[in-house]
N, C-alpha and C positions, 0 to 999 in steps of 0.2 A: 616356469617349468611344470609340466605335467609328470606327478608323480604317482605311480601305480599302486593299487591297494592288494594287488594279488598275493596271495601267500608263497613263499617261496618253495619250490619243489624240496622235497625229502633229501633228493640226490645233492641237491646244491647246498642243504643247512647243514648236513652232517655226510661227509664224505669221509672214504678210508682214509685218503690222506689227511684229513684233520685229525684221526683217531691215532696216527702214527706218531711217535716221539719225533723229534728233529734230529736228524743224523745227515752226516755229509756222505754216509757209507751207503753208496748206491751200485748195484750191480750193472754195468756197463759193457759186460763183455759180449753180450749180443749185438750192440750197437758198432763196438770195435772190429767185430767180425764181419759186419756189414759194410763197415767203411774202414776197411784197414789203413788205407792211404790217408785218413784224416784222426790218428790217434792223437796228436797234438791238439787240433782244434776241438775235439771231444772234451779233452781233459780241461780246456780253458771254458768252454762254455758250461761243464759240469761244477766248476769251481765257483761261478758266478750264483749259480742257482743253490748250491750249498751254503754260500756266503748270506742269500736270501733268505734260507731256512733259520739263519740263526739273526735274523732281523737288520741284515745289512742291504739296503736297497741299491739299486745300479741301473745305469742306462749302457746297453753294448751295442756299438755300431759294428757290424759284420758286414765285410766287403769281399767280394771277389768275383771275377767271370761267370758268366752263364753256365750251369751245368756244373759247378764244382762241389755241391753238397751243402749249400749253405744253409737252405732252410730245412731240407731233410735231416739234417744232422741236429741242428737246435730243436725242431720239433721232437724229434725221438729222443733226445735226451730229457727234454721237459717232461714227456709221457714217463720216462723212466722213472725220474723224481717223484710221480704222482702227486704234482702240486696243482693248486686251481691255476687254469691257463686259459687265454684267447688268442686267436690268430685270424688275422684279417691279410688280404692281397690287396693293397694299395692300388695296382694297375686295374683291377676289376672292379674297385668301389665307384658307386655312379654318383654318390652326393656324401658330403660329411655326415649328415643325419643318419644314412642307411648303414655307414661303416660303423658309427659309435653305437647304434642301437645293437648291431651284430656283436659287438665285442661285449657289449653290458649283457646281453643274452648269453652270451657263452660262460661270462663269469658267474653268472645268478643262476645258471642251469635252467634256464627257460628255453623251450623251444616251441618258436611258432607253428600251429597245426590247426586242423579245421574245429576242432573244439574251443579253441580261443580265438576264432576267426583269424588266425595266421597274424596275430597282432603281436607288436614287439614287448618285452617286459614293461617299457615305458617309452613315450615319446621323448626323443633325444634332439630338442631345437638348436642346442649350441654346444660348445666345448664345456661351458661353465654347467651345464645340466648333467654332462656326462661325468665330471669329476665329483660333482656334487651327490649324484648317484652311486657313485663307487664308495664315497666317504660314509654315506649314509644307509644303504642297503648292504650292512655287512654287521655281525654281531663283534663285541670286544675279543672273542677268541679269534675270529677270521681277520679282525683288523691285524694281528700280530703274525698269521701266517702268510708266507709269501704268495704273490699274485705274480705269474709269468705271463708277459705279452709279446707275440711274436707278429711283428709288422714287416711284410714283404714288400719291395718296392719302395722302400722307407724316403727315398729321395724324392719322392711325390707329395711329401708332406711338407717338404720346404716351402719359405714364402715366396719365391720367387720361381716355383715348379710349373704353374699355369695351369696345374691340374685342379680339379675340383675341392681336393684336400689340401691346397697349400694353406699354409699358415698353421697346421695342427702339429708340427714338429715341436715348437717350444713347449706345448701342452705334455708332450709325452717325454721331454727331455726332463720336466718337472712333476712327473706325474706322482711319484712317492710324497714330495710335498704337499700338493694340491688336494690330493685324496686322501691325506692321513692315514696311510697303510704302507706295509712294506712291498714294496715292486721290483721286478726285474726285466725291464724292456727291452727286447732285443730288435734293433733297428736293421734290416737286413737289404741290402743295395748292392747292385752292382757299380755303381759310382764311386769314387773316393770322398771321403767326408769333405775334404777342401770344396767339392762342387756342391755341396749341399747346404754349406754351413754359412753363406756368405753374410746371410741377414741375421745370423744368430751370434751373440756377444754373452762370454761368461759363462755358456753350458757346453761343457765339453765331455762325450762319454768317453768310456774305455772302447779298445778297439780288439778286433779279432780279424786277421785277414787270412782269407782263404785262397793260397796262391793256384795258379792254373795247373792242371795234372802235367806231370812229365809223361814221356811216351811210356816210360816202363809201367806209370800208375794207371795209364789208359787201357794198356795191354792187359793187366791184371784184372781191370774192372770189365773189360768185355769179354775176358776168359770165363769169368764168373757169370755174366750174364748170359752168353751163349750156352754155357753149360746146361742152363735149364732147358734149353730148346732141343738138347741132344738125348732126352730121356729115353726115346724109343730106341737109341743105339746104346744102350747100357748093357748089352751083352757083349759088347767089344772091350777088351781089357785096356785098351787106349783111349777110350772115349775122353778122358781127362786131358791127357796130352795132345789129344788131336784138337780139343776146344781152345787149349794154350796156344797151340801152333797157329791154328786159323785166327786167333785173335792178332798175333803178331802180322801175319799177312795182311789182316784188316786194318792195323794201324800203320803198317809200312805202305799200303796203295792209297788209302783215304785221310790217313792222318794229317798228312801234310796240307790238304784242304780244309779238314774239319777237325778241329779241336774240342768240339763240344761231345761230351762224353753220352748224353742222351741221344744225339745223332748218331753216334759209331754203337751204340746198342741198339739203335733201331735197324741198321743196317747189318750188324752183326746176326740178330734175330731172324731177319729176313732171309740170310743167304746161308745159315749153318745147315739147315736141314737137306736143301738140295746139295750141297757141298757133301754131306756125309753120304748121302744117296749115290752121288758118283763114286765115291769111294768103296761103296758097298756093291754096288754093278760092277766095278773093275774087279771084286774081289782082292782087294791090295792087302796081302799079309804084312808087308812092309809099307805102310801108309804114310808115314811121317815124311819120307824123302818126297812124296808127292802132293803133300799138301800145297804149297805156293803154286805149283803149276796148275792144280786142280781149283785152286780158290781165285787165281789171277782174273779169268774172264768174267766169273759172277761180281767180284769185286770192283774191278773196272766199270762196270755198269752202275753200281753206286756211285763211283766217281763222276761218271757221265751226269748222272741226276743231280749231283751237288752244284753243278756248272749251269744246268738248264735255266 
């Protein structure tokens, strides 16, 4: 194992998070405001991190369909707690070595750049190197502080996944034991745990499920999203109502073919400005009754694109 002799960056040795007393009282109001449909899930993620801050390690498997807010919610809650953390998207990792080195860089506050010839903190040839470095490259104080890791597309870590990362899942399931430090590992995946764990015995994580959005949830999400694009029409007293009505029209026309929140937000942002321009040109004083008729031709184009 190649162990680096580099000095830890000051930002990694002594962070604001390390100076704060451990507390489960974190202001999550802005996160709940950003994801009002995910209040329960935000609370559950918060509880695991809060437990980690008092020394309780855990592994949490987070499952849900695409674009249900899994990764965004977890990463935002981790940031709100201001704890040491690392993130990796397993779907974009080219090899075990590169992903493990990237995680280690984040944990130790190391940023590859020109002055260090873009080298990682240390070469990580195997998973054993990774856990050994996590165990050794920390002070006694840091060992007691919670370390959060968020791994997206975590199903690719399973032994039978066929990906370059296959076989790493048991390492992350036992990370607290192997690295001898308090860790909270969030494994994020679209697949149910049963599809991932066929070759794993005796290591069962906790679970958080992100259900698919209901029609009302999608409407609320799109209304908030398209409202940001309507800033040039803020002189209209009814712009917020128009955004909500437009969102209902969008979900009504396109939602049956697309339950993906990101896709709906894209089409909403694409068509909200020309839609409001139509209403402006018609000088509609009573615009709301015309929302659906004015929206439908534009939204029908979105629906046609989805089926192309």
